[in-house]
N, C-alpha and C positions, 0 to 999 in steps of 0.2 A: 575487415571491419564491416559490421552490419550496415545495411542501408537504413535510412530513417524509418521506413516501413517495418522492416524486420525488428528494429530496436523497439518500435512502438508495440509490435506484437509480443515481443519478449516481455515487455513491461506489463502488457495485458495479462499474460500468464501469471506473473508474480503477483499482480493485484488480485486475481481470482484466488490464488493460493492463500494470500494473507487475509483476504476478506473471509474465507471459509474458516481459517484459524481463529479469527476474531469472533465469528459467529458461535463457535463452539466453546469459546472461553466462558468460564463462570462469571456471573455478575459480580460487580464490585468496582473499586476505584481503578484497578489495572485495566479492566475492560473499558471503563469510561474514558480513561486517557488514551487507550488505543483507538477508541472510535473517533476521538478528535483528530488524530493523525491519519486515520483511514479516510475520514472526510476530506482532509487536506490532500491526501494522495489521489483521490478520486477527481478532485478539482484540477489538480496539476495534469493528470492523465487526459482530461477532457481538453485541456489547453495544449496538449502534446508536448508538455515539459517533462520528458522522461526522466532526466536527472533529478528534478525536484520530487517526482513521484516515487522514484526509488528511495531517495533520502527519507521521505515520509514513511514508506513501507518499513524501512529499517527501524524507524522510531516506533512503529506499531509492534514489531517483533520484540524490541527491548521493553516496551511497556508491558507486554505479556509475560515476560520472563519472571 
């Protein structure tokens, strides 16, 4: 089981990847919704709430589909 630091580092990598995906997405309602969840994910990440961050990242991915 990863340590909290390792988990936070893995979350950071996911956050970077999803943020890049969101930046590349075409403008529109899907991107707008994704940005709402991305902002929430970033806030959770800053609070070191990795579970919440990952849940929000999944919502970003779903919004962009």
